[in-house]
N, C-alpha and C positions, 0 to 999 in steps of 0.2 A: 504494500500500500504506500509506503514511503517513497519508493521509486517512482510510482505513477504521479504522486504529488510533486516530487522534486522535478520530474521531467516536464510536467504541466507548468510549474512555476517558472522554470528556465525558458520554456517556449514563450510564455506570455511576456516575460521580461525582455526577451530578444525582440519580439514584435513591437513592444512599446518603445524600445530604444531605437529601432530602425525607423519607425514612423515619426518619432520626434526629431530625427535628423533630416527629414525631408521638409521642404517648404514650397509654398505655392509659386514662388517666383523662379523656381528652377525648371519650369516646364519647357522653356525654349533653349536651355543650355547656356544662356548668357546671363550673368548677374546684372541686376538693374539698380546697383547702388553707386551713385555718382557723388556721394558726399565728400569723398577725399578729393576728387578733381574739382568740385565746386569750392571747397575750402582753399585749395591752391590758387584758383583763379581769383577768389576774393582777396586773399593775401597779396597776390601780385599787384592787382589794380589799386589797392589801398596804399601802396608804397609809392610816394612821390606824385608828381603831376604828369599828365598825359596830354598829347596833342592829336588832332585828327590829321592823318597824313593822306587819307583817301576817303572820299565820300561820293559815291555814284548813286544817284537817285533815278531809277528807271532809265538808265543809259546816259543820263546827263551828269557830267562831272561838276559837282557843287562843293568841292573841297574848299575853295576859296571863301565860301560863306563863313568858315570857322577859323580862318587865318588869324593868328594872334591870340586865340583862346587857349588857356590852360585849363584842363579838366582835373578835378580832384574827386576821387571816389572815396567818400568817407565811410568809416565803420558803422555810423548810425544810419546808413542807407541814403544819405543825401549826396547829390551830385552837384558840384559847383563848377561853373564855367565862367572864367573871367578873362578879360583882355586888358585890364588896368583901368578901363573906363566903365564898361558894362559888366554886370554880374548877373548870371542866370542860375537859378537854383531849381533843381529837380530831384528825382529819386532814381535809384538804381538797385538792382538785385541780380543774383545768379540763382536759377532754380532748375529743378528737374523739369524736363519738357514732357508734359502729359497730354499734349495736343497732337492729333493726327493730321492737322492741316498744315504742318510745317513741311519744309523742303525734304522730300523723301530721299534725295541723294546725299543729304548731309549725314555724316556718321555720328554727329553729336546728339546726345539726348539731353543737352543742357541749353537753357535759354539765358541770354544776357539781356535783361530788361532795362529799358531806359524810358523815363517819362519826365518831360518838362511841361508844367501847366501854363501853356501859352496859346494864343490864338492860332488858328490854322494858317494865317498869313506869316507867322514868325518862322524864320529859318530853323529854329530849334525844334519846331513841331515835327520836322522831317526825321529827327532822330528817335522820336517816340515809337517804340516797337519792342516786340519780344524777339530779339535777334538770335539766330543760330550761330554757334561758334564754329568757324572754319578751322582756325588754329589759335593757340594761346601759348605765349611764353611769358617770362618775367618782364619783357620789354616791348612786347607787341601782341595785340589781339586783333584778329581779323574776324569780322562778322558778316553775315549774309541774311537777307530776308527776301523771300519770293512772295509777292503780293497775291492774295487769294482773289482779289477783284479783277485786276487787269493783267496779272501774270508777270508784271515788271519785276526785275531783280534789282535790289538795293545792296550795295557793298559799303561797309564802314570799317576803317582801320584806325585804331589808336596805337600810338607809339609813345613810349616813356620819354620824358624830357631828359 
């Protein structure tokens, strides 16, 4: 009787341990945890000031609209752009991309979100978006957005000062 009880106990314990080691996000074989990469990007952009070295809005090079502006990505989520005369304050964040309407050719599952509370006629309104990250280093971040409405592609590159 003890052998049957011990065998049953060991079998149940084994099944319990095996089932607790599985998780629902393992179904496709790729982990969906971007927290380390998000933390690295956040740390990189919070260090120093940045400038826009490329901004293409639906095929139009509008980089010059931001000449002279230094961008500070602050730890409290504020984004400050200043050129010595004008100061624009907005918000920024880096988040897991949970939307299926983003660029399917992008390998990034992370969004770089920028928002300036300005009128549609202001140049900074063009920066407002949930950008997909193309590449990110400690001195350069390249972003892309493909518009759902007209299919236009926007490119935005920040480089560290």
